[in-house]
Structure formats: structure tokens, C-alpha cells
C-alpha positions as CSV (number, residue, x, y, z in Angstrom):
1,M,40.9,-7.8,-61.9
2,K,37.7,-9.0,-60.9
3,Q,35.6,-6.5,-59.1
4,P,33.6,-7.6,-55.9
5,T,29.8,-7.5,-56.7
6,A,27.4,-6.1,-54.4
7,Q,26.3,-9.7,-53.2
8,N,29.7,-10.9,-52.2
9,A,31.2,-7.8,-50.8
10,K,31.3,-7.5,-47.2
11,T,29.2,-4.7,-45.6
12,P,31.1,-3.2,-42.8
13,P,29.6,-3.5,-39.0
14,T,26.6,-1.4,-38.8
15,A,25.4,0.9,-35.5
16,L,23.2,-0.7,-33.2
17,N,19.9,-1.6,-34.8
18,F,17.6,1.2,-34.0
19,P,14.3,-0.6,-33.5
20,S,16.2,-3.0,-30.9
21,L,17.9,-0.1,-29.3
22,L,14.5,1.9,-29.3
23,L,12.8,-1.1,-27.5
24,F,15.3,-1.7,-25.1
25,C,15.0,1.9,-23.9
26,A,11.3,1.5,-23.8
27,L,11.7,-1.7,-21.7
28,A,14.3,0.0,-19.6
29,V,12.1,2.9,-18.7
30,T,9.4,0.8,-17.8
31,S,11.1,-1.4,-15.6
32,L,12.7,1.8,-13.9
33,L,8.9,3.1,-13.2
34,F,7.8,-0.5,-12.2
35,W,10.6,-1.4,-9.9
36,R,11.4,2.2,-8.4
37,G,10.3,1.6,-4.9
38,P,12.8,-1.3,-4.6
39,L,15.4,0.7,-6.4
40,A,15.1,3.6,-4.2
41,A,15.1,1.3,-1.1
42,T,18.2,-0.6,-2.4
43,L,19.9,2.7,-3.2
44,S,19.4,4.1,0.0
45,L,20.4,0.7,1.8
46,A,23.7,0.9,-0.2
47,R,24.2,4.5,0.6
48,H,23.6,4.2,4.6
49,D,24.7,0.7,5.4
50,E,28.4,-0.5,4.8
51,Q,27.5,-4.1,4.3
52,Y,25.7,-3.0,1.0
53,T,28.5,-0.4,-0.2
54,H,29.4,-2.8,-3.1
55,I,26.1,-2.2,-4.7
56,L,27.0,1.1,-5.7
57,L,29.8,-0.1,-8.0
58,I,27.9,-2.7,-10.0
59,V,25.8,-0.9,-12.4
60,P,28.9,1.3,-13.5
61,I,31.0,-1.6,-13.8
62,A,28.6,-3.6,-15.7
63,I,27.7,-1.1,-18.1
64,A,31.4,-0.5,-19.0
65,L,32.0,-4.2,-19.3
66,V,28.8,-4.3,-21.6
67,V,30.6,-1.8,-23.7
68,L,34.1,-3.9,-23.8
69,D,32.5,-7.0,-24.7
70,W,30.2,-5.6,-27.4
71,K,32.3,-7.3,-30.4
72,S,29.5,-7.3,-32.9
73,Q,27.2,-4.5,-33.7
74,D,25.2,-6.4,-36.2
75,S,22.8,-8.4,-33.9
76,I,19.5,-9.0,-35.3
77,F,16.4,-8.2,-33.5
78,R,14.5,-11.5,-33.0
79,P,11.8,-11.8,-30.8
80,S,11.8,-14.5,-28.4
81,L,8.7,-16.4,-26.8
82,G,11.2,-17.7,-24.1
83,M,12.5,-14.3,-23.3
84,G,9.1,-13.0,-22.9
85,S,8.0,-15.8,-20.5
86,L,11.0,-15.0,-18.2
87,M,10.2,-11.1,-18.4
88,L,6.6,-12.2,-17.2
89,L,8.1,-14.5,-14.7
90,A,9.9,-11.5,-13.2
91,V,6.7,-9.4,-13.0
92,L,4.5,-12.1,-11.3
93,A,7.5,-12.8,-8.8
94,D,7.7,-9.0,-8.0
95,I,4.1,-9.1,-7.2
96,A,4.2,-12.4,-5.3
97,A,6.8,-11.0,-3.0
98,P,4.6,-10.4,-0.2
99,K,3.3,-13.6,-0.1
100,I,6.8,-15.2,-0.2
101,S,7.7,-13.7,2.8
102,Q,6.5,-11.0,5.1
103,L,10.0,-9.7,6.3
104,P,10.7,-6.8,4.4
105,D,14.3,-7.6,3.7
106,V,13.5,-10.8,2.0
107,Q,10.9,-9.0,0.1
108,L,13.6,-6.5,-1.5
109,S,15.6,-9.2,-2.0
110,V,13.0,-11.1,-4.2
111,R,11.9,-7.8,-5.7
112,M,15.6,-7.0,-7.0
113,L,16.2,-10.4,-8.2
114,A,12.9,-10.0,-10.5
115,F,14.2,-6.6,-11.6
116,V,17.5,-8.0,-12.5
117,L,15.9,-11.1,-14.3
118,W,13.8,-8.6,-16.4
119,S,16.6,-6.6,-17.3
120,I,18.6,-9.5,-18.5
121,S,15.6,-11.0,-20.3
122,A,14.9,-7.5,-22.1
123,F,18.5,-7.3,-23.1
124,T,18.2,-10.6,-24.5
125,L,14.9,-10.3,-26.3
126,C,16.4,-6.9,-27.8
127,F,19.9,-7.8,-29.0
128,G,19.7,-11.5,-29.5
129,A,21.1,-14.7,-27.9
130,R,24.4,-13.9,-29.6
131,A,24.5,-10.5,-27.9
132,F,23.7,-12.1,-24.7
133,R,26.5,-14.7,-25.0
134,Q,29.1,-11.8,-25.5
135,A,27.8,-9.9,-22.5
136,S,27.0,-13.0,-20.1
137,F,29.5,-11.8,-17.3
138,P,28.5,-8.1,-16.9
139,L,24.7,-9.2,-17.2
140,L,25.1,-12.1,-14.6
141,F,27.4,-9.5,-12.7
142,L,23.9,-7.6,-11.9
143,L,23.0,-10.2,-9.4
144,W,25.3,-8.1,-7.2
145,T,22.7,-5.5,-6.9
146,V,20.3,-7.8,-5.2
147,P,20.7,-7.2,-1.6
148,F,21.6,-10.1,0.7
149,P,18.4,-10.5,3.3
150,D,19.5,-10.2,6.9
151,F,19.8,-13.6,7.8
152,V,22.4,-14.1,5.1
153,V,24.3,-11.0,5.9
154,N,24.6,-12.4,9.4
155,A,25.8,-15.7,8.6
156,I,28.7,-14.0,6.3
157,V,29.5,-11.9,9.2
158,S,29.6,-14.7,11.6
159,G,31.7,-16.6,9.3
160,L,34.0,-13.9,8.6
161,Q,34.5,-13.0,12.7
162,Q,35.1,-16.9,13.3
163,S,37.7,-17.2,10.3
164,S,39.2,-14.0,11.1
165,A,40.0,-15.0,14.6
166,L,41.5,-18.4,13.4
167,A,43.6,-16.0,11.0
168,A,44.8,-13.8,13.6
169,H,45.3,-16.7,16.0
170,A,47.8,-18.0,13.4
171,I,49.6,-15.0,12.9
172,F,50.2,-14.5,16.6
173,V,51.7,-18.0,16.6
174,L,53.8,-17.4,13.6
175,A,55.2,-14.4,15.2
176,R,55.9,-16.2,18.5
177,V,53.9,-14.1,20.5
178,P,51.9,-16.2,23.3
179,V,48.3,-16.2,22.5
180,E,45.3,-18.2,23.4
181,Q,42.0,-18.5,21.3
182,R,38.6,-19.1,23.0
183,G,35.8,-18.6,20.3
184,L,35.8,-15.0,19.1
185,L,38.3,-14.3,22.1
186,I,42.0,-13.9,21.7
187,H,44.2,-13.8,24.6
188,I,47.6,-12.2,24.5
189,P,49.8,-10.9,27.0
190,D,48.0,-8.7,29.2
191,L,45.2,-8.0,26.6
192,T,42.2,-9.9,25.5
193,L,40.8,-8.8,21.8
194,E,37.3,-9.7,20.7
195,V,36.6,-10.1,16.9
196,A,33.5,-8.0,17.1
197,P,31.0,-8.1,14.0
198,E,32.9,-4.9,13.1
199,C,36.0,-6.5,12.6
200,S,34.6,-8.8,10.2
201,S,35.0,-6.2,7.4
202,I,32.5,-7.4,5.3
203,R,32.5,-4.2,3.5
204,S,36.1,-4.5,2.3
205,S,36.0,-8.3,2.1
206,L,32.9,-7.9,-0.5
207,V,34.6,-5.4,-2.4
208,L,37.8,-7.3,-2.7
209,V,35.6,-10.2,-4.1
210,V,33.8,-8.0,-6.7
211,T,37.2,-6.5,-7.7
212,T,38.9,-9.9,-8.1
213,M,35.9,-11.1,-10.2
214,V,36.2,-8.2,-12.6
215,L,40.1,-8.8,-12.9
216,A,39.7,-12.5,-13.4
217,H,37.0,-11.6,-16.2
218,L,39.2,-8.9,-18.2
219,L,43.0,-10.5,-17.6
220,L,42.4,-14.3,-17.5
221,R,41.4,-16.6,-20.4
222,T,40.5,-19.9,-19.2
223,W,37.4,-20.8,-17.0
224,W,39.3,-22.7,-14.5
225,S,42.0,-19.9,-13.7
226,K,39.0,-17.3,-13.3
227,L,37.1,-19.6,-10.8
228,L,40.5,-20.2,-9.0
229,L,41.3,-16.6,-8.5
230,I,37.9,-15.6,-7.3
231,A,37.9,-18.6,-4.8
232,L,41.3,-17.7,-3.9
233,A,40.1,-14.1,-3.0
234,I,37.8,-15.2,0.1
235,P,40.9,-16.7,2.2
236,V,42.7,-13.4,1.0
237,A,40.1,-11.6,2.5
238,I,40.2,-13.6,5.8
239,A,43.9,-13.5,6.0
240,K,43.8,-9.3,5.4
241,N,41.4,-9.4,8.5
242,G,43.2,-11.6,10.7
243,L,46.4,-9.4,9.5
244,R,44.7,-6.8,11.0
245,I,43.6,-8.1,14.2
246,F,47.0,-9.0,14.7
247,V,48.8,-5.5,13.7
248,L,46.5,-4.1,16.1
249,G,46.9,-6.3,19.0
250,Y,50.7,-6.3,18.5
251,L,51.0,-2.7,18.5
252,A,48.7,-2.4,21.7
253,I,51.1,-4.4,23.6
254,R,54.6,-3.6,22.3
255,V,54.0,0.1,21.7
256,D,50.8,1.8,23.3
257,R,47.4,0.7,23.8
258,T,45.9,3.9,22.0
259,Y,46.1,1.8,18.9
260,L,43.2,0.1,19.8
261,A,41.0,3.1,19.5
262,G,43.1,5.1,17.2
263,R,43.0,6.0,13.5
264,L,44.9,2.8,12.2
265,H,41.8,1.0,14.0
266,H,38.9,3.1,12.6
267,Q,40.5,4.3,9.5
268,G,43.4,2.1,8.8
269,G,40.9,-0.7,6.5
270,F,41.9,0.8,3.4
271,I,45.9,0.1,4.1
272,F,44.8,-3.5,4.6
273,F,42.9,-3.9,1.5
274,L,45.2,-2.7,-0.7
275,I,47.5,-5.4,0.8
276,A,45.0,-7.8,0.2
277,L,44.6,-6.3,-3.6
278,A,48.4,-6.8,-4.2
279,A,48.1,-10.3,-3.0
280,V,45.1,-10.8,-5.6
281,F,47.5,-9.5,-8.2
282,L,50.3,-11.6,-7.3
283,L,48.0,-14.6,-7.8
284,L,46.7,-13.3,-10.8
285,W,50.1,-12.8,-12.3
286,I,50.8,-16.3,-11.3
287,L,47.6,-17.7,-13.1
288,R,48.7,-15.5,-16.4
289,R,51.9,-17.3,-16.4
290,G,50.3,-20.6,-16.0
291,E,48.1,-20.1,-19.0
292,T,50.5,-18.8,-21.3
293,K,52.7,-22.2,-20.4
294,E,49.7,-24.3,-21.7
295,P,50.4,-26.2,-24.8
296,G,49.0,-24.3,-27.9
297,T,47.7,-21.1,-25.7
298,E,50.2,-18.6,-27.4
299,S,49.1,-19.4,-30.5
300,Q,45.6,-18.9,-29.9
301,I,43.9,-15.9,-31.6
302,P,40.8,-14.3,-29.6
303,A,37.6,-14.7,-31.2
């Protein structure tokens, strides 16, 4: 039997290229020092403002997904002028943030966007384009660490208020409860409900969308099914808000008015989040069945 020579024998996958890893660590430390101000401000915002709580989940999830998506450890370090240009652009964007806007929230968004751009560029510079393609989802997922400016948050909250009021009105109609809606006011027998900004449930809605993105990435194969599941998470979040308003209003007129100020109102959001998450899993199951029924999908072998 002919023995394989040293030239044609396959070499086993090696560990991460040490110079590339060392350079990436150096760039990571540099970015943490350069952007320490915006990073600290974003962390404080995420800890103290429920509209930004989802930011705390992003970095741990992104790191875990990079590890899962790292299919090859033999990436070759090839310096890229393009990546170096993007890193320089990120630094210039950070420096120019005060001139772009005088509003602190907009400045923070621009500076954090520059930090994410630097991080993605540094990863690609150190580990190559192939590694970027393999880890493109978790790298782009880091964009969720960019805090929305106030005008964007206000627009999201307003949209959730109005759509939640419509959803609640529809559920009352389906339950055959006499109801009339005027803007954000929902009139039911002997009671008027106002869909306040707190009723928009922006925190749980954003967490639901983020969770759905991760589930779609991990459990679905085709791009169209992933996009469809993520898109459907938005009406599911709205329906969840409408259901919560309906349940509180129905219990208030049928059982006891104290439900409007009780634990279910203030602490029951997690229950409705689980209901919405169950709906997402149901949609996920349906889409997975649709993928397996596509011609040729059963014989496909993941690369």
C-alpha cells in the first residue's frame, strides 16, 4: 500500500493563528480604551433604562455565536487595506460625532456605531474574509449594541402604542365585549383604558425580536424563512401587547378593578412574553416543516 507523502497528506486543523489572535487582542484593548466613554454610557443606559435592556444580551450572545459559527481554524492572516480604511473611518466618525449633532443621544449612537464598525473591521483584518463570512451574523448582530437615539425610541413607542390599541380593540371585538376606540383610548363598559407609553412594552418587544433573530439563525436554513420569522415577530409582539391590555381590562370589568393596579399589571409582563415566545416557536416549527418539504433539502449536507 502506498503511504501518503508529506506533501499530499492532509494536515489537521491547527489552532487559531497566534499572530492574528495577538493582533486582534491588541486591537480589542485599543478599542476599549479609545471608546471607554461611550461604552460606559451605553452600559449605564442599558442597566437603568428598560428601553435599552436588550443591549445587555447582545455581546454574550454574539461571542457564543462566533464560537458556534467558527467552522475553520486555519484562517490565514492577510492584511487588508480595505479593512484598515474602515477602521480609520470608524475613528474619524467618532471624532466627528459632536459636529454631526449637538444632541448627546445622537452623539452616543454615532460613537457606538463607530465602535461596532471598528470591531467588525478588526475581526476581518485579523482572521480574513472567510472568517467574516462564517461569523457574519454575530458580527452584524453587534449593531444591536448601538443605542437608538431618543427620536427613534419615541417613534417606536408611539407605533407600539397605536398598534397595541388596535390589537386590543380587535380582541375585545372577538370576545364580544362592547368596545369603542378613540386613538389611544379604549372604551369598554364602565371603564376607559388608555394605552400609555408604558403599555407599549418596548423592552419585551425588542427582546422578543432579538430572541427570534437568534432562533432563526440557529434553527432555520433558508434566508427567506429566517427573514419571514423575524418579520412575523413584530406582529406577534403587537398581539402580545394587545392581549395584555385585553386581559387586564376584561378582569377589571368582570372580576375586580384592582387588577388594573395589581401584580398582573406591573409584574405580569413575563407571562405574556412567554405566550409570545410560544407563538414564535410555533411559527418556527411550521417554517422548519416547510424547509424539509422543499425539493432536495433532505439530501443537502451542511458545508
